[in-house]
N, C-alpha and C positions, 0 to 999 in steps of 0.2 A: 331646536336644540343643536349644540355643537359637541363633537367628541374631542376630548383632550387626553393625552397619554400621561398616566401617573408616573412619578419617579420609581425606580426599581428598589430604592431603599425604603423599608417600612418605617412607620413612625407618624408623628403628628405633622400635617402639612396644611397648605392653604391653596384654594382655588383663587386665582386673581384675575380681575379684568384690568388690563393695562392699556392705557392710551397710546396710540401710535404717534402722538405728538408729545414729546418730552418724556415718554415712558412712565408717566405717572400712574400709580395704582388707584383706580377709581372705585373698586369694590373688592372685598375679601370674603371668603367663606371657608371655615375650617373643615378639614377632611382627615380622617385617620386611615393610613395605609397599612394594611395587614400583610404579613408574609404569605406568599403563595404556598400551597401545600403541594410538594413535589415528592414523588416516590419513584424509585428505580428498581427493577427486578431483572436480574440477568444471571448467567452462570458464574460460579465461583472461580472457574478456570477456563482458559481458552487457548487454542493453539495459535502461536505467533503467525500473523499474516492472514488468519482466517476471517470469516464473517460470522457474526453472532446476532441473535435476536434479543432485544431488550424491551421489556414491557415497561411503560411509564405512565404516570399521571402527573399533570402539571398545568400551568396556565395556557400553554400552547399559543403564546403571543407571536406576533409576526417576527420572523427571523430567529426564534428560539431554536437551539440545536443540541444534539448529543455528540459526545466525542469520547475517545479512550486515550489517556495519556499516562506517562509514568507517574507514579505516586507522588514524587517530589517535584513534578513539573509546576512551573508558575501558573497561576490562574488564567493568564492570557496566552498560554502556550498550547498549540494543537497543530496537527498536520491534516487529518481527515475528519470531516464532520458529516452529520446526517441531520437534515432539517426535521423538526418534529411535525411539520405540517402534513407529512405523509401518514400520520396516525400511529397508534400503538398496536402491536409491537413494531419497533423500527430495526432495520438491519444496520449494524455498525461494523466498521472495518477495524480489526485488531491490529495494533502496531506490530512491526516485524521484530522489534527488540523485546527479548524475554525479560521478565522481572515483575515486581509488585507494581500494579497499575491501578487506575481509577476510571470508572465510567462517570462522566459528568454531564449534568443538565445545565446548559448555559443560556442565559437570557440574551436575546438579540439587542436588548437595550443596555449598553454599557458593558456587555460581556461578563456579567456577574455570574458566578457559579451558584446555582440555586439548590443543587443536590449532588451528592457523591456516593459512589458504591465501589467497594474494593473488588478487584479482580486480579487473578494471577495469570500472567501471560507465560505460557510454557513453550520452550524452544522445540521445534519439530526435529525428529530423528531423520536424518537424510543419509542414504548410502548410494554409492556409485560403483558399478562393476562393468569393466570394459577391458579390451585387450591392452597389453602393455605397449604394443607398437601398432602403427597404422601407416598407410601411404598418404602423403599430403594430397588434399583435395578429394579423398575418398569419403564414403559414408560409413561412420563407425556405429555399430550397434551398442547401445549403453543400457544396461539394466539398472533401474533405480528404484529407490523407495523414498518417499518424502511427503510433504503436506499436500502437494498438488493443488495449491491455492490458485485462484484466478490469475492467469497470465504468467505463472511460473514457467521457466524454460531452462533448457540445457544449452551450453555452448562450449566450443573448443577454441582456446586462444593460446598464443605463445606464453611460455611460463612467466615471463616478467611483465605481462600486460596488466595495466591498472584494472581494478575490479569493475569499472564501468565501461571497459572496452570489449567489444565483440563485433563480428561481421555477420555471421550466420547463426541462427538460433532454431531450436526445435522445442515447441511447447509441450509441457508434460501432459496436457489434456489428451494427447494422442495415446497415452498409456505407456506401459513398460513391457518390453524394451522399446527404446526410441532411437531412431537413426539420426546422428548428428554429423554434419559435414565438417571435416577437418580443414584447417587453413592450408593453403597451397605451399606455404613455406615449410621446409624441413627443419627439424630441431626439437628441443624439449618443449612440451606444451602441457596444458591442463584442461581436463574436462571439469566444467563448473555447473553446479545447480544454482540458479539465480532466482531470487524471489521477484515476482511481478510487482510487488509493492516496495518501492524504495531501491530496487535492484541490488539487494544485499546478497552476497555470495554465501550460501548456506552449506555447501560442501565442495571439495576439490579432489581430483584424482589425477596423478601424473600420467602422461602418455607421451611416447616418443614417436615423432613423425620422421620416417625414414624414406628418403627419396626413392622412387621406383626406378628400376633399371629399364631404360627405354632404348630399343634398337630399331633401325630401319634397314630393310634390304630391298633394293629395287634396281632395275636396269640403269646404266649410266647414260643411256641415250634412247629416246623414243620418238615416234612420229607425232607431230603436232596434232592435237585433237583426238588421239587414241586413248583407250582405257589402259591404265597402268596398274599392274599388281605389285 
């Protein structure tokens, strides 16, 4: 025997034996394709950027997957997916954008949505507490509250820097308070809490970087190779 993949659309179909010469149909056999039974069970609400467990039943065909998207997103739109081959329940990544959303079971054949389940994505409450001023290049202690999702981090950047710009970061997994290295340039800056998913800025706090007063006092003339204070 040989295995043939059925179309994803249910209804009356035909199995056909087709000649490789001229593509002539040499035999036909009727076949009724019935819809797959697919169920999704997950929380009614989830924190933006978090991971959730979704139990499912479905055909589990090759390349089938689960995803969470905005409720009004097109059927072919998604950013993060979880293959169902790993079994049920599956761990899904919640989008960072809050709002009414859907968990979807999508066929790997033609990317047809086989099941949907409503879920509300709730924005995380994020706070930042730190000194109003700091010395450029110093480590600033920042007390924070937030989702602490995987790869979330804090950064200090110049005030006008784009949301995707940073040089030094401190992951929130280290706990609160966290020490964050300030840029070496003096001026108005921002402490930012950035999501590890999509690098969205979830909170900002102004901080002014004031150049340190630096002075040097030493002899004007010394012996070569000597130790100088």
